[in-house]
C-alpha positions as CSV (number, residue, x, y, z in Angstrom):
1,M,-35.6,-43.1,-68.2
2,V,-34.5,-40.0,-70.1
3,V,-32.7,-38.7,-67.0
4,S,-31.0,-42.1,-66.6
5,F,-29.9,-42.0,-70.3
6,L,-28.5,-38.5,-69.9
7,L,-26.7,-39.4,-66.7
8,I,-25.1,-42.4,-68.6
9,V,-23.9,-40.0,-71.3
10,V,-22.4,-37.7,-68.6
11,G,-20.8,-40.8,-67.0
12,F,-19.2,-41.8,-70.3
13,L,-17.9,-38.3,-70.8
14,G,-16.4,-38.4,-67.3
15,L,-14.7,-41.7,-68.1
16,I,-13.2,-40.5,-71.3
17,F,-12.0,-37.1,-70.1
18,G,-10.9,-38.6,-66.8
19,A,-8.8,-41.3,-68.5
20,N,-7.2,-38.6,-70.7
21,W,-6.4,-36.3,-67.8
22,L,-5.0,-39.2,-65.8
23,V,-2.8,-40.3,-68.6
24,D,-1.6,-36.8,-69.3
25,G,-0.8,-36.1,-65.7
26,S,0.8,-39.4,-65.0
27,S,2.9,-39.3,-68.2
28,A,4.1,-35.8,-67.3
29,L,5.1,-37.0,-63.8
30,A,6.9,-40.0,-65.3
31,R,8.8,-37.9,-67.8
32,K,9.7,-35.3,-65.2
33,Y,11.6,-38.1,-63.5
34,H,13.1,-39.4,-66.7
35,I,11.1,-42.7,-66.8
36,P,11.5,-44.2,-70.3
37,D,8.7,-44.0,-72.9
38,L,8.7,-47.8,-72.9
39,V,7.7,-48.0,-69.3
40,I,5.2,-45.2,-69.7
41,G,3.6,-47.0,-72.6
42,L,3.4,-50.4,-70.9
43,T,2.0,-49.0,-67.7
44,I,0.4,-45.6,-67.7
45,V,-1.0,-45.4,-71.2
46,A,-2.1,-49.0,-71.1
47,F,-3.9,-48.4,-67.8
48,G,-5.4,-45.2,-69.1
49,T,-7.1,-46.8,-72.2
50,S,-8.4,-49.6,-69.9
51,A,-9.4,-47.2,-67.1
52,P,-13.1,-46.9,-68.1
53,E,-13.6,-50.7,-68.2
54,L,-11.6,-51.0,-64.9
55,V,-13.7,-48.4,-63.0
56,V,-17.0,-49.6,-64.3
57,N,-16.2,-53.2,-63.5
58,S,-14.8,-52.4,-60.1
59,V,-18.0,-50.5,-59.1
60,A,-20.2,-53.3,-60.5
61,A,-18.1,-56.0,-58.7
62,F,-18.3,-54.2,-55.4
63,D,-22.1,-53.9,-55.8
64,G,-22.4,-57.5,-56.7
65,H,-23.6,-57.0,-60.3
66,S,-21.9,-60.0,-61.9
67,D,-23.7,-59.8,-65.2
68,I,-22.5,-56.2,-65.7
69,V,-18.9,-57.3,-65.0
70,L,-19.0,-60.1,-67.4
71,A,-21.0,-58.4,-70.1
72,N,-18.7,-55.4,-70.1
73,I,-15.6,-57.5,-70.5
74,I,-17.0,-59.9,-73.1
75,G,-19.0,-57.1,-74.8
76,S,-16.0,-54.7,-74.9
77,N,-13.8,-57.4,-76.4
78,N,-16.4,-58.2,-79.1
79,F,-16.9,-54.5,-79.8
80,N,-13.1,-54.0,-80.1
81,L,-12.7,-57.0,-82.4
82,F,-15.8,-56.6,-84.7
83,V,-16.5,-52.8,-84.7
84,I,-13.2,-51.1,-84.0
85,L,-11.2,-53.3,-86.3
86,G,-14.1,-53.3,-88.8
87,I,-14.2,-49.5,-89.0
88,A,-10.4,-49.1,-88.9
89,G,-10.0,-51.7,-91.7
90,L,-12.6,-50.1,-93.9
91,I,-10.8,-46.7,-93.6
92,Y,-7.5,-48.3,-94.5
93,P,-6.5,-52.0,-94.8
94,I,-4.5,-53.0,-91.8
95,T,-1.1,-54.5,-92.4
96,V,0.0,-56.8,-89.5
97,H,3.6,-57.6,-88.4
98,S,4.6,-61.2,-88.3
99,S,4.9,-61.2,-84.5
100,T,1.3,-60.0,-84.2
101,A,0.0,-62.6,-86.7
102,W,2.0,-65.5,-85.2
103,R,2.0,-64.5,-81.5
104,E,-0.2,-61.7,-80.2
105,I,-3.4,-62.8,-81.9
106,P,-2.9,-66.5,-80.9
107,I,-2.1,-65.3,-77.3
108,S,-5.4,-63.3,-77.3
109,L,-7.3,-66.5,-78.4
110,L,-5.5,-68.6,-75.8
111,I,-6.3,-66.2,-73.0
112,T,-10.0,-66.1,-74.1
113,I,-10.1,-69.9,-73.9
114,V,-8.5,-69.8,-70.4
115,F,-11.2,-67.3,-69.3
116,F,-13.9,-69.6,-70.7
117,V,-12.5,-72.6,-68.9
118,L,-12.2,-70.8,-65.5
119,A,-15.6,-69.3,-65.8
120,N,-17.3,-72.6,-66.5
121,D,-15.4,-74.5,-63.9
122,F,-15.1,-77.6,-66.0
123,F,-12.7,-79.3,-63.6
124,I,-14.4,-78.3,-60.3
125,N,-17.6,-79.7,-59.1
126,Q,-19.3,-76.5,-58.0
127,N,-21.5,-73.7,-59.4
128,S,-19.8,-71.6,-62.1
129,L,-17.9,-68.9,-60.4
130,I,-14.9,-66.8,-61.2
131,S,-13.2,-66.9,-57.7
132,R,-10.5,-64.9,-56.1
133,L,-8.1,-67.8,-56.9
134,D,-9.1,-67.5,-60.6
135,G,-8.4,-63.8,-60.3
136,I,-4.9,-64.5,-59.0
137,I,-4.2,-66.9,-61.8
138,L,-5.3,-64.2,-64.4
139,L,-3.2,-61.6,-62.6
140,I,-0.1,-63.8,-62.8
141,L,-0.8,-64.4,-66.5
142,F,-1.1,-60.6,-66.9
143,L,2.4,-60.1,-65.3
144,C,3.8,-62.8,-67.6
145,F,2.2,-60.9,-70.6
146,L,3.8,-57.7,-69.5
147,Y,7.2,-59.4,-69.3
148,Y,6.7,-60.8,-72.8
149,I,5.9,-57.4,-74.2
150,F,8.9,-55.9,-72.4
151,K,11.2,-58.5,-73.9
152,Q,9.7,-57.9,-77.3
153,M,10.2,-54.2,-77.2
154,K,13.5,-54.2,-75.4
155,T,15.4,-54.8,-78.6
156,E,13.5,-52.1,-80.5
157,K,14.8,-48.6,-80.9
158,I,12.9,-46.3,-78.5
159,E,12.6,-42.6,-79.4
160,E,11.7,-40.3,-76.6
161,L,9.2,-37.8,-77.8
162,P,9.3,-34.1,-76.8
163,Y,6.7,-33.0,-74.2
164,L,5.5,-29.8,-72.6
165,Q,6.8,-29.1,-69.2
166,K,4.1,-28.9,-66.5
167,S,4.3,-27.7,-63.0
168,N,3.9,-30.1,-60.1
169,T,0.6,-28.4,-59.2
170,M,-0.8,-28.9,-62.7
171,I,0.4,-32.5,-62.8
172,W,-1.2,-33.5,-59.6
173,M,-4.4,-31.6,-60.5
174,L,-4.7,-33.6,-63.7
175,I,-4.1,-36.9,-61.8
176,L,-6.6,-36.1,-59.0
177,I,-9.3,-34.6,-61.3
178,G,-8.9,-37.4,-63.8
179,F,-9.2,-40.1,-61.1
180,S,-12.2,-38.4,-59.6
181,C,-13.9,-38.2,-63.0
182,L,-13.3,-41.9,-63.5
183,L,-14.8,-42.8,-60.2
184,I,-17.9,-40.5,-60.6
185,G,-18.3,-41.5,-64.2
186,G,-18.1,-45.2,-63.5
187,K,-20.7,-44.9,-60.7
188,L,-23.1,-42.9,-63.0
189,V,-22.8,-45.5,-65.8
190,V,-23.4,-48.5,-63.6
191,D,-26.2,-47.2,-61.5
192,N,-28.2,-45.6,-64.3
193,S,-27.6,-48.4,-66.8
194,I,-29.2,-50.8,-64.2
195,E,-32.0,-48.4,-63.6
196,M,-32.7,-48.0,-67.4
197,A,-32.5,-51.8,-67.9
198,T,-35.1,-52.2,-65.1
199,D,-37.4,-49.6,-66.6
200,L,-37.2,-51.1,-70.1
201,G,-37.5,-54.7,-68.9
202,I,-34.1,-55.5,-70.5
203,S,-31.6,-57.7,-68.8
204,Q,-28.4,-56.3,-67.3
205,K,-26.5,-58.7,-69.6
206,I,-27.9,-56.9,-72.8
207,I,-27.2,-53.5,-71.3
208,G,-23.6,-54.5,-70.5
209,L,-23.0,-56.2,-73.9
210,T,-24.2,-53.2,-75.8
211,I,-24.4,-49.7,-74.2
212,I,-21.8,-50.1,-71.5
213,A,-19.4,-52.2,-73.7
214,A,-19.6,-49.6,-76.5
215,G,-19.2,-46.6,-74.1
216,T,-16.2,-47.9,-72.3
217,S,-14.5,-48.8,-75.6
218,L,-14.8,-45.3,-76.9
219,P,-11.1,-44.4,-76.1
220,E,-10.0,-47.5,-78.1
221,L,-12.4,-46.6,-81.0
222,I,-11.1,-43.0,-81.3
223,T,-7.5,-44.2,-81.0
224,S,-7.9,-46.8,-83.8
225,I,-9.8,-44.5,-86.1
226,V,-7.1,-41.8,-85.8
227,A,-4.4,-44.4,-86.4
228,A,-6.2,-45.8,-89.5
229,L,-6.6,-42.2,-90.9
230,K,-2.8,-41.8,-90.4
231,K,-2.3,-45.2,-91.9
232,N,-0.6,-46.4,-88.7
233,S,-1.6,-50.1,-88.8
234,D,0.5,-51.1,-85.7
235,I,-1.4,-48.8,-83.4
236,A,-4.8,-49.7,-85.0
237,I,-4.5,-53.4,-84.4
238,G,-2.2,-53.4,-81.4
239,N,-4.6,-51.2,-79.6
240,V,-7.4,-53.7,-80.1
241,I,-5.5,-56.9,-79.4
242,G,-3.7,-55.3,-76.4
243,S,-7.0,-54.0,-75.0
244,N,-8.7,-57.4,-75.3
245,I,-5.9,-59.1,-73.4
246,F,-5.8,-56.3,-70.7
247,N,-9.6,-56.6,-70.3
248,I,-9.4,-60.3,-69.4
249,L,-6.1,-60.5,-67.5
250,L,-6.1,-57.3,-65.6
251,I,-9.7,-56.0,-65.3
252,L,-11.4,-59.4,-64.8
253,S,-8.7,-60.4,-62.2
254,I,-9.2,-57.2,-60.2
255,S,-13.0,-57.4,-60.4
256,S,-12.9,-61.0,-59.1
257,L,-10.5,-60.1,-56.3
258,I,-12.9,-57.4,-55.2
259,N,-15.8,-59.8,-55.2
260,P,-16.1,-63.4,-56.7
261,I,-18.2,-63.2,-59.9
262,E,-21.1,-65.6,-60.5
263,Y,-21.0,-66.8,-64.1
264,N,-24.2,-67.1,-66.1
265,K,-23.7,-69.7,-68.7
266,F,-25.9,-67.7,-71.1
267,F,-22.6,-65.8,-71.8
268,N,-21.2,-69.0,-73.5
269,Q,-22.8,-67.9,-76.7
270,D,-21.0,-64.5,-76.6
271,F,-17.8,-66.4,-75.7
272,A,-18.3,-68.4,-78.9
273,I,-18.7,-65.2,-80.9
274,L,-15.5,-63.8,-79.4
275,M,-13.5,-66.9,-80.0
276,G,-14.9,-67.2,-83.5
277,G,-14.1,-63.6,-84.4
278,T,-10.5,-64.1,-83.1
279,V,-10.1,-67.2,-85.2
280,F,-11.5,-65.3,-88.2
281,L,-8.9,-62.6,-87.6
282,L,-6.1,-65.2,-87.5
283,I,-7.3,-66.8,-90.7
284,A,-7.5,-63.4,-92.4
285,M,-3.8,-63.0,-91.8
286,F,-3.1,-65.9,-94.1
287,T,-5.7,-65.4,-96.9
288,G,-5.9,-62.8,-99.6
289,K,-3.0,-60.4,-99.1
290,R,-1.0,-62.1,-96.4
291,K,-0.8,-60.5,-93.0
292,K,-3.3,-57.9,-93.9
293,L,-6.9,-57.3,-92.9
294,D,-8.5,-56.2,-96.1
295,R,-11.6,-54.0,-96.5
296,W,-13.9,-56.9,-97.4
297,E,-12.8,-58.8,-94.3
298,S,-13.4,-55.7,-92.2
299,L,-16.8,-55.4,-93.7
300,I,-17.6,-59.0,-92.6
301,L,-16.6,-58.2,-89.0
302,L,-18.6,-55.0,-88.8
303,S,-21.7,-56.5,-90.5
304,F,-21.7,-59.6,-88.3
305,Y,-21.6,-57.4,-85.2
306,V,-24.6,-55.3,-86.4
307,I,-26.6,-58.5,-87.2
308,Y,-25.7,-60.2,-83.9
309,T,-26.5,-57.2,-81.7
310,T,-29.8,-56.7,-83.5
311,Y,-30.6,-60.3,-82.8
312,L,-29.7,-59.9,-79.1
313,V,-31.8,-56.8,-78.6
314,S,-34.8,-58.2,-80.6
315,K,-34.9,-61.2,-78.2
316,E,-35.4,-58.8,-75.3
317,L,-38.2,-56.8,-76.9
């Protein structure tokens, strides 16, 4: 079991460093050919921060571990919402733009509801399953969301940042090594998490909702903490909301296209937590100091996650 835990840590390190190297190499390649920062941000950087979840879920879907796939997505979104925003808001109260309060947060809630409806198959007389058709629907919604973001940002002034020139050899080494680390890291995390869960008698659902979800969300956690320390509220909250939308629309769609995902209705409780947390965030925008996540609201988010996670783990022991 100790070996499995150490291999999980190694896997997470591979995911984090792999994602960073892949983003660095891809960004350098894009800039070399004068691709605008807007396109880089919407594609390469967005993919890079979601790469750990994407790789872990792709491996789990291919191996038929549906509980890992679902737990990682729902668990990561809950971790992003309750822990990352909670910590970032405690460091520095997060001021939110009107567009985020009125559009992005409601969009995140709506997409979560769509995920919930598709997973439970309320309108189809069959076992709960996230099918390849569901995956196509989510992927189309993802493309619509990208178009929406592109339209939102098109009118904004884009400032191209200076960057260090890299040789073609260095660029492709970063891309290939980063991608390799992601694949190896993802395989280590999935395989050893399942082995550790079996040894401890803990379900794959709990492992996915806690260890895997927290580990694959480390890039978002680090990004938001740094943003909060620099008092950059846009990045702190945009990183969380964007990641939650990406997790459902992109990562779940790809996972279900690889292999249809059997849905365990025990996840409905975690869905309720995710939807409730998103509604709380929306309400927080219009209470106290308007369009701001205050420290006391952040403390509520973080405290609730700790209590709920303790409850989940205690049920397994």
